[in-house]
C-alpha positions as CSV (number, residue, x, y, z in Angstrom):
1,X,104.2,33.9,27.9
2,X,102.5,30.8,29.3
3,X,99.6,33.0,30.3
4,X,99.4,34.4,26.8
5,X,99.1,31.0,25.1
6,X,96.6,29.9,27.7
7,X,94.3,32.9,26.9
8,X,94.7,32.2,23.2
9,X,93.7,28.6,23.7
10,X,90.7,29.6,25.8
11,X,89.6,32.0,23.1
12,X,89.8,29.2,20.5
13,X,87.8,26.8,22.7
14,X,85.2,29.5,23.3
15,X,84.9,30.2,19.6
16,X,84.7,26.5,18.8
17,X,82.0,26.1,21.5
18,X,80.0,28.9,20.0
19,X,80.4,27.5,16.6
20,X,79.2,24.1,17.8
21,X,76.2,25.7,19.5
22,X,75.2,27.5,16.4
23,X,75.3,24.3,14.4
24,X,73.1,22.5,17.0
25,X,70.6,25.4,16.8
26,X,70.7,25.2,13.0
27,X,70.1,21.5,13.0
28,X,67.2,21.9,15.5
29,X,65.6,24.6,13.3
30,X,66.1,22.5,10.2
31,X,64.6,19.5,11.9
32,X,61.5,21.4,13.1
33,X,61.2,23.0,9.7
34,X,61.3,19.6,8.0
35,X,58.7,18.2,10.4
36,X,56.4,21.1,9.7
37,X,57.0,20.8,5.9
38,X,56.4,17.1,5.9
39,X,53.3,17.5,8.0
40,X,52.1,20.3,5.8
41,X,52.8,18.2,2.7
42,X,51.0,15.2,4.3
43,X,48.1,17.4,5.2
44,X,47.9,18.9,1.7
45,X,48.2,15.4,0.1
46,X,45.5,14.0,2.4
47,X,43.2,16.9,1.6
48,X,43.8,16.5,-2.1
49,X,43.1,12.8,-1.8
50,X,40.1,13.5,0.3
51,X,38.8,15.9,-2.2
52,X,39.4,13.5,-5.0
53,X,37.8,10.6,-3.1
54,X,34.8,12.9,-2.2
55,X,34.3,13.7,-5.9
56,X,34.5,10.1,-6.9
57,X,32.3,9.0,-4.0
58,X,29.7,11.6,-5.1
59,X,30.0,10.3,-8.7
60,X,29.3,6.8,-7.5
61,X,26.3,8.0,-5.6
62,X,24.9,9.9,-8.6
63,X,25.5,6.9,-10.8
64,X,23.8,4.6,-8.4
65,X,20.8,7.0,-8.2
66,X,20.7,7.1,-12.0
67,X,20.2,3.4,-11.9
68,X,17.2,3.8,-9.6
69,X,15.6,6.4,-11.9
70,X,16.3,4.3,-14.9
71,X,14.3,1.4,-13.3
72,X,11.5,3.8,-12.4
73,X,11.2,4.7,-16.1
74,X,11.5,1.0,-17.0
75,X,8.6,0.1,-14.7
76,X,6.5,2.9,-16.1
77,X,7.2,1.9,-19.7
78,X,6.5,-1.8,-19.1
79,X,3.4,-1.0,-17.1
80,X,2.0,1.2,-19.9
81,X,1.9,-1.6,-22.4
82,X,0.5,-4.4,-20.1
83,X,-2.6,-5.1,-18.1
84,X,-2.2,-5.4,-14.3
85,X,-2.2,-9.2,-14.6
86,X,0.3,-9.2,-17.5
87,X,2.5,-6.9,-15.4
88,X,2.3,-9.2,-12.5
89,X,3.2,-12.2,-14.6
90,X,6.1,-10.2,-16.2
91,X,7.6,-9.4,-12.8
92,X,7.0,-12.9,-11.4
93,X,8.9,-14.4,-14.3
94,X,12.6,-14.0,-15.0
95,X,12.4,-11.7,-18.1
96,X,12.3,-8.4,-16.2
97,X,15.7,-6.6,-16.0
98,X,17.6,-7.4,-12.8
99,X,15.4,-10.2,-11.6
100,X,17.2,-13.4,-12.6
101,X,20.6,-11.8,-12.7
102,X,22.2,-8.4,-12.0
103,X,21.7,-5.8,-14.8
104,X,24.9,-3.8,-15.3
105,X,25.1,-0.7,-17.5
106,X,27.7,1.9,-18.5
107,X,26.7,5.4,-17.4
108,X,28.0,8.1,-19.9
109,X,31.5,6.8,-19.8
110,X,31.9,7.8,-16.1
111,X,31.2,4.5,-14.5
112,X,28.6,1.8,-14.1
113,X,25.5,0.9,-12.1
114,X,24.4,-2.6,-11.3
115,X,20.7,-3.3,-10.6
116,X,19.4,-6.2,-8.6
117,X,15.7,-6.7,-8.2
118,X,13.7,-8.7,-5.6
119,X,10.5,-9.6,-7.4
120,X,7.1,-9.2,-5.7
121,X,5.4,-12.0,-3.8
122,X,2.4,-13.6,-5.5
123,X,-0.5,-11.3,-5.4
124,X,1.6,-8.2,-4.4
125,X,2.9,-5.3,-6.5
126,X,5.8,-4.5,-4.1
127,X,9.3,-5.0,-5.4
128,X,12.7,-4.0,-4.1
129,X,15.4,-2.5,-6.4
130,X,19.0,-2.3,-5.3
131,X,21.4,-0.1,-7.4
132,X,25.2,-0.2,-6.9
133,X,27.2,2.6,-8.6
134,X,30.9,3.2,-9.0
135,X,33.2,5.4,-11.2
136,X,35.9,4.0,-13.5
137,X,38.6,6.1,-11.6
138,X,37.8,4.5,-8.2
139,X,35.9,1.2,-9.0
140,X,36.3,0.0,-5.4
141,X,34.5,3.1,-4.0
142,X,30.9,1.9,-4.4
143,X,27.6,3.5,-3.3
144,X,24.5,1.4,-2.9
145,X,20.9,2.7,-2.9
146,X,17.9,0.5,-2.1
147,X,14.3,1.5,-3.1
148,X,10.9,-0.1,-2.7
149,X,8.5,0.4,-5.5
150,X,4.8,-0.4,-5.4
151,X,1.4,0.4,-6.9
152,X,-0.6,1.9,-4.1
153,X,-3.5,-0.4,-3.2
154,X,-7.1,0.7,-2.8
155,X,-6.8,-0.9,0.7
156,X,-4.8,2.2,1.7
157,X,-8.0,4.2,2.1
158,X,-10.2,4.0,5.2
159,X,-13.0,5.3,3.0
160,X,-13.0,5.5,-0.8
161,X,-16.2,6.2,-2.7
162,X,-17.5,7.5,-6.0
163,X,-20.4,9.2,-4.1
164,X,-20.8,12.1,-1.8
165,X,-19.9,11.2,1.8
166,X,-20.8,13.0,5.0
167,X,-19.0,12.7,8.4
168,X,-20.7,14.1,11.4
169,X,-19.1,16.1,14.3
170,X,-18.5,12.8,16.3
171,X,-16.5,11.2,13.5
172,X,-12.7,10.6,14.1
173,X,-11.0,9.0,11.1
174,X,-7.3,7.9,11.0
175,X,-6.9,6.6,7.4
176,X,-7.1,8.4,4.1
177,X,-10.5,9.4,2.7
178,X,-11.3,10.1,-0.9
179,X,-14.5,10.8,-2.9
180,X,-15.0,11.4,-6.6
181,X,-18.0,13.7,-5.8
182,X,-17.3,15.6,-2.7
183,X,-16.9,15.4,1.1
184,X,-18.4,17.2,4.1
185,X,-16.3,16.5,7.2
186,X,-17.3,17.9,10.6
187,X,-15.3,15.6,12.8
188,X,-11.5,15.1,13.2
189,X,-9.4,13.7,10.3
190,X,-5.9,12.5,11.2
191,X,-4.9,11.8,7.5
192,X,-5.4,13.4,4.2
193,X,-9.0,14.0,2.9
194,X,-9.3,14.4,-0.8
195,X,-11.8,14.9,-3.6
196,X,-11.9,14.8,-7.4
197,X,-14.3,17.8,-7.4
198,X,-13.0,21.3,-6.8
199,X,-16.5,22.3,-5.7
200,X,-20.0,20.8,-5.5
201,X,-23.5,21.4,-4.1
202,X,-23.6,19.7,-0.7
203,X,-26.9,17.6,-0.5
204,X,-26.8,17.6,3.3
205,X,-28.1,21.2,3.4
206,X,-30.4,23.4,1.3
207,X,-29.4,26.0,-1.2
208,X,-27.7,26.0,-4.6
209,X,-24.3,27.5,-3.6
210,X,-21.3,25.3,-4.1
211,X,-19.0,24.3,-1.3
212,X,-15.3,23.3,-1.6
213,X,-14.7,19.8,-2.8
214,X,-13.6,19.0,0.8
215,X,-15.3,21.3,3.3
216,X,-16.5,21.5,6.9
217,X,-19.4,23.1,8.6
218,X,-17.6,22.9,11.9
219,X,-17.6,26.4,13.5
220,X,-16.4,28.5,11.9
221,X,-17.9,27.0,8.8
222,X,-15.9,27.2,5.5
223,X,-17.0,29.9,3.1
224,X,-18.7,28.9,-0.1
225,X,-16.3,28.1,-2.9
226,X,-15.6,30.9,-5.4
227,X,-17.2,30.5,-8.8
228,X,-13.9,31.0,-10.5
229,X,-11.8,28.0,-11.5
230,X,-9.5,26.6,-8.8
231,X,-6.5,27.8,-10.7
232,X,-7.7,31.4,-10.3
233,X,-8.6,31.1,-6.6
234,X,-6.6,33.8,-4.6
235,X,-4.1,32.5,-2.1
236,X,-5.7,31.8,1.2
237,X,-9.1,31.1,-0.4
238,X,-9.3,27.7,1.2
239,X,-8.9,28.1,5.0
240,X,-6.2,26.1,6.8
241,X,-8.4,24.1,9.2
242,X,-6.0,22.0,11.2
243,X,-8.7,21.7,13.9
244,X,-10.6,19.4,11.5
245,X,-8.0,18.3,8.9
246,X,-4.9,17.5,10.8
247,X,-3.0,16.3,7.7
248,X,-4.7,18.7,5.3
249,X,-7.2,18.4,2.5
250,X,-6.6,18.1,-1.2
251,X,-8.9,19.0,-4.1
252,X,-9.2,18.6,-7.0
253,X,-7.1,15.5,-7.4
254,X,-7.1,12.6,-9.9
255,X,-10.2,10.4,-10.2
256,X,-10.2,6.9,-8.7
257,X,-11.9,4.9,-11.5
258,X,-14.2,2.2,-10.3
259,X,-14.8,0.7,-13.7
260,X,-11.2,-0.5,-13.7
261,X,-12.2,-3.1,-11.0
262,X,-13.8,-5.1,-13.8
263,X,-10.3,-5.8,-15.1
264,X,-9.2,-6.8,-11.6
265,X,-12.1,-9.2,-11.2
266,X,-11.2,-10.7,-14.6
267,X,-7.6,-11.2,-13.4
268,X,-8.8,-12.8,-10.2
269,X,-11.0,-15.2,-12.2
270,X,-7.9,-16.1,-14.3
271,X,-5.8,-16.6,-11.2
272,X,-8.4,-18.7,-9.5
273,X,-8.5,-21.1,-12.5
274,X,-4.8,-21.9,-12.4
275,X,-2.8,-23.9,-13.1
276,X,-4.4,-24.8,-16.5
277,X,-7.4,-22.5,-16.9
278,X,-9.9,-25.4,-16.6
279,X,-10.1,-25.5,-12.8
280,X,-13.9,-25.3,-12.6
281,X,-15.9,-25.9,-9.4
282,X,-12.7,-27.0,-7.7
283,X,-9.9,-25.8,-5.5
284,X,-6.2,-26.6,-5.9
285,X,-3.1,-25.3,-4.3
286,X,-2.8,-22.9,-7.3
287,X,-6.3,-21.4,-7.1
288,X,-10.0,-21.9,-6.2
289,X,-12.9,-21.2,-8.6
290,X,-16.5,-22.1,-8.1
291,X,-19.4,-21.7,-10.5
292,X,-22.8,-22.7,-9.2
293,X,-24.4,-22.8,-12.7
294,X,-27.3,-20.4,-12.2
295,X,-28.8,-21.6,-15.6
296,X,-29.6,-25.0,-14.2
297,X,-33.3,-25.9,-13.4
298,X,-32.3,-26.5,-9.8
299,X,-31.1,-22.9,-9.4
300,X,-28.8,-22.1,-6.5
301,X,-28.2,-18.7,-4.9
302,X,-24.5,-18.8,-4.2
303,X,-21.8,-20.2,-2.0
304,X,-21.1,-19.9,1.8
305,X,-17.4,-19.7,2.7
306,X,-16.3,-20.1,6.3
307,X,-12.6,-19.4,6.9
308,X,-10.8,-21.5,9.4
309,X,-7.7,-20.8,11.5
310,X,-6.0,-24.0,10.3
311,X,-5.4,-22.6,6.8
312,X,-8.5,-24.2,5.2
313,X,-12.1,-23.1,4.5
314,X,-15.5,-24.8,4.4
315,X,-17.7,-24.2,1.5
316,X,-21.4,-24.9,1.0
317,X,-23.9,-24.2,-1.8
318,X,-26.7,-21.9,-0.7
319,X,-29.9,-23.2,-2.1
320,X,-32.2,-20.5,-0.7
321,X,-32.0,-17.4,1.5
322,X,-34.6,-15.3,3.3
323,X,-36.0,-12.3,1.3
324,X,-34.4,-9.0,2.1
325,X,-32.8,-10.3,5.3
326,X,-30.3,-12.2,3.1
327,X,-30.0,-15.0,5.7
328,X,-29.4,-18.5,4.1
329,X,-32.3,-20.9,4.9
330,X,-31.1,-24.1,3.2
331,X,-28.0,-25.6,1.6
332,X,-27.7,-28.0,-1.3
333,X,-26.2,-31.5,-0.6
334,X,-22.9,-32.1,-2.4
335,X,-24.5,-35.0,-4.5
336,X,-27.5,-32.7,-5.1
337,X,-29.9,-35.3,-3.7
338,X,-31.5,-32.9,-1.2
339,X,-30.9,-30.1,1.3
340,X,-29.4,-29.3,4.7
341,X,-30.4,-26.8,7.3
342,X,-26.9,-25.8,8.1
343,X,-23.5,-25.5,6.4
344,X,-22.0,-27.6,9.2
345,X,-23.7,-30.7,7.9
346,X,-21.1,-32.9,6.2
347,X,-23.5,-33.9,3.5
348,X,-23.5,-30.2,2.3
349,X,-19.9,-29.2,3.2
350,X,-16.6,-29.5,1.5
351,X,-13.3,-28.4,2.9
352,X,-10.3,-27.0,1.0
353,X,-6.9,-25.5,1.8
354,X,-6.6,-21.8,1.0
355,X,-4.6,-21.7,-2.3
356,X,-1.1,-20.3,-2.5
357,X,-2.1,-17.3,-4.5
358,X,-4.8,-16.4,-2.0
359,X,-7.7,-16.1,-4.5
360,X,-11.1,-17.7,-4.0
361,X,-13.4,-16.7,-6.8
362,X,-17.2,-17.4,-7.0
363,X,-19.2,-16.9,-10.1
364,X,-22.1,-15.5,-8.1
365,X,-23.1,-14.5,-4.6
366,X,-21.1,-15.2,-1.5
367,X,-21.8,-15.5,2.2
368,X,-18.7,-15.4,4.4
369,X,-17.2,-15.3,7.9
370,X,-14.6,-17.0,10.0
371,X,-10.9,-16.4,10.9
372,X,-7.6,-16.5,8.9
373,X,-4.3,-17.4,10.5
374,X,-1.1,-16.6,8.6
375,X,-2.8,-16.1,5.2
376,X,-3.4,-13.1,2.9
377,X,-6.5,-13.8,0.8
378,X,-9.1,-12.2,-1.4
379,X,-12.6,-13.5,-1.8
380,X,-14.2,-12.3,-5.0
381,X,-17.8,-12.4,-6.3
382,X,-18.7,-11.7,-9.9
383,X,-21.1,-13.1,-12.5
384,X,-22.0,-12.5,-16.1
385,X,-25.6,-13.5,-15.4
386,X,-26.5,-10.9,-12.7
387,X,-24.4,-8.6,-10.5
388,X,-23.0,-10.6,-7.6
389,X,-23.1,-9.6,-3.9
390,X,-21.1,-10.6,-0.8
391,X,-23.0,-11.0,2.5
392,X,-21.3,-10.7,5.8
393,X,-22.6,-11.2,9.4
394,X,-22.9,-15.0,9.6
395,X,-20.4,-14.7,12.5
396,X,-17.4,-12.3,12.8
397,X,-14.7,-12.0,10.1
398,X,-11.4,-12.0,11.9
399,X,-7.6,-12.1,11.6
400,X,-5.7,-14.3,14.1
401,X,-3.2,-11.4,14.5
402,X,-2.8,-7.8,13.1
403,X,0.4,-8.2,11.1
404,X,1.6,-8.5,7.5
405,X,0.9,-12.3,7.6
406,X,-2.8,-11.8,7.8
407,X,-5.2,-9.9,5.5
408,X,-8.6,-10.4,4.0
409,X,-10.1,-8.7,0.9
410,X,-13.7,-8.9,-0.1
411,X,-14.4,-7.8,-3.7
412,X,-18.0,-7.7,-4.8
413,X,-19.2,-6.9,-8.3
414,X,-22.2,-5.2,-6.7
415,X,-22.9,-4.8,-3.0
416,X,-21.3,-6.0,0.3
417,X,-24.2,-6.1,2.8
418,X,-24.5,-7.1,6.5
419,X,-27.2,-9.7,6.9
420,X,-30.0,-9.6,9.5
421,X,-29.1,-11.5,12.6
422,X,-25.4,-10.6,12.7
423,X,-23.6,-10.6,16.0
424,X,-24.6,-7.8,18.5
425,X,-20.9,-6.7,18.6
426,X,-20.0,-7.4,15.0
427,X,-16.3,-7.3,14.1
428,X,-14.9,-7.2,10.5
429,X,-11.2,-7.4,9.9
430,X,-11.0,-6.8,6.1
431,X,-10.7,-4.5,3.2
432,X,-14.2,-4.3,1.7
433,X,-14.8,-3.3,-1.9
434,X,-18.2,-2.9,-3.7
435,X,-17.6,-2.0,-7.3
436,X,-21.0,-0.8,-8.5
437,X,-23.0,-0.9,-5.3
438,X,-22.5,-0.1,-1.6
439,X,-20.8,-1.4,1.5
440,X,-23.5,-1.2,4.2
441,X,-26.8,-2.7,5.4
442,X,-30.5,-2.6,4.7
443,X,-33.0,-1.2,7.2
444,X,-34.0,-4.3,9.1
445,X,-36.1,-2.3,11.6
446,X,-33.8,-3.3,14.5
447,X,-31.1,-1.8,16.6
448,X,-27.7,-3.6,16.8
449,X,-25.2,-2.7,19.5
450,X,-21.9,-2.1,17.7
451,X,-19.9,-2.5,14.5
452,X,-16.1,-2.4,14.4
453,X,-14.3,-2.5,11.0
454,X,-10.6,-2.9,11.2
455,X,-9.5,-2.4,7.6
456,X,-10.8,-0.3,4.6
457,X,-14.1,0.5,3.0
458,X,-14.3,1.0,-0.8
459,X,-17.9,1.7,-1.9
460,X,-19.2,3.1,-5.2
461,X,-22.2,4.6,-3.3
462,X,-22.0,6.1,0.1
463,X,-21.6,3.4,2.8
464,X,-24.5,3.1,5.3
465,X,-24.6,1.2,8.5
466,X,-27.4,3.1,10.2
467,X,-30.9,4.2,9.1
468,X,-32.1,6.7,11.6
469,X,-32.8,4.7,14.8
470,X,-32.2,1.3,13.0
471,X,-28.8,-0.2,12.5
472,X,-25.6,-0.1,14.5
473,X,-25.7,2.3,17.4
474,X,-21.9,2.4,17.8
475,X,-19.8,2.4,14.7
476,X,-16.0,2.2,14.9
477,X,-13.7,2.4,11.9
478,X,-10.0,1.6,12.5
479,X,-7.6,1.8,9.6
480,X,-5.2,-1.2,9.5
481,X,-1.8,0.2,8.7
482,X,-0.6,-3.3,7.6
483,X,-2.8,-2.8,4.5
484,X,-0.3,-0.2,3.3
485,X,2.4,-2.7,2.5
486,X,0.6,-6.1,2.8
487,X,-2.7,-5.7,1.0
488,X,-4.9,-8.7,0.3
489,X,-3.9,-10.8,-2.7
490,X,-4.6,-9.1,-6.0
491,X,-6.6,-6.3,-4.4
492,X,-7.1,-3.4,-6.9
493,X,-4.3,-0.9,-7.0
494,X,-3.5,2.4,-8.7
495,X,-2.0,2.3,-12.2
496,X,1.5,3.8,-11.5
497,X,4.4,2.7,-9.5
498,X,5.7,5.0,-6.7
499,X,8.7,5.0,-4.4
500,X,7.7,4.5,-0.8
501,X,11.1,3.7,0.7
502,X,14.5,5.1,-0.1
503,X,17.7,4.3,1.7
504,X,21.5,4.1,1.2
505,X,23.0,0.9,2.4
């Protein structure tokens, strides 16, 4: 009997034990299931939130970019109704959108963009635009884009000419080259070579057949250009000559209009006469303007300007110069009582600080040389009496350092010429522009050792620095990359603003 009850009790305990184990297993399974479900729900929620945020983040980006393209249109519109000088004054003032305070605009009910503008430095066309975009659903999820706008300067070309230009098989050019007439290039070009003309008759060889607007006679020579319009040229008509044109060649392209430099010269004249427009034969911190009164009985020939590394320049009045050698022979005393044999004589010399706007304007011819240190300047020569020239070679023309703090621009209404008696190893650090003439030198019947130009050459007619056996035996042309973003003050530019830097902050 006792054994019976003991067995019964054992069976009950065993059943209860099994029942307890099943409950534990059920709880474990439920716990694991809950963990999985919670994790799954968390993952699904995070993915939904990520997708939502990604959509809103993309919206913010698109809205921010819309602000950039609005400002691009805005610049194009304002630029179309203003002269370059008026546009410069407009951006220098506080009336342009986003300059004095952020410009905030609703974008199609989706969100807003805020535009903040860093205006150009005096004499520059470069401005920075920052656009911040956000959506109304997630206003704290902002995207910021920063863009640099500029009107490309003519100083960006190593060679720019209205004339035909010919480069021999020893030429190696690093900067851009453009001609409104046509180019023969037999050397090595590291940058783009372009021409307005789709085809032209190359004057460097006989015959009446037309070559491509940019062509080479480097073996194998380019074929002659088809007589059909460029738009009808079959694909592959223009050979891919990377052995000559490493960055390619482009033709036809838009014309670079030299007549427009007249407007730039007029703007420089206005800038040089600041602050009140009556700054005549004087130099202030605002601008420097000199008129040597060619209508006077004691007629003078121009001004000699010697740049100095202390931020000043010496100026003398050139009374006479030597025939076609263009070398000054005498200078007018400041009180006009007589003459000096050199510009270093205190009786004939005045010293001024380079103005803040960097413009020195002479109503007539200029002789120049010297060194700048931490200045970006343009020296301009123009006259309503007769076309004005700039003469270089009375000493080297140098920067103290090759960086954005130093640049020199010479802008002549007519020619920029090297005078006889220049240094044997002549160095020019500058962007040179001859509007209606040429950058070059006359045939002085002598050999000169070397010429090095670190900068840019803009010449209406083909530049010449050698006449057969006379001239510079060694000619080196180095493009100054700093001229891309730090051109000389008020140096001529293209007409349209372009984007040259885009980044998300």
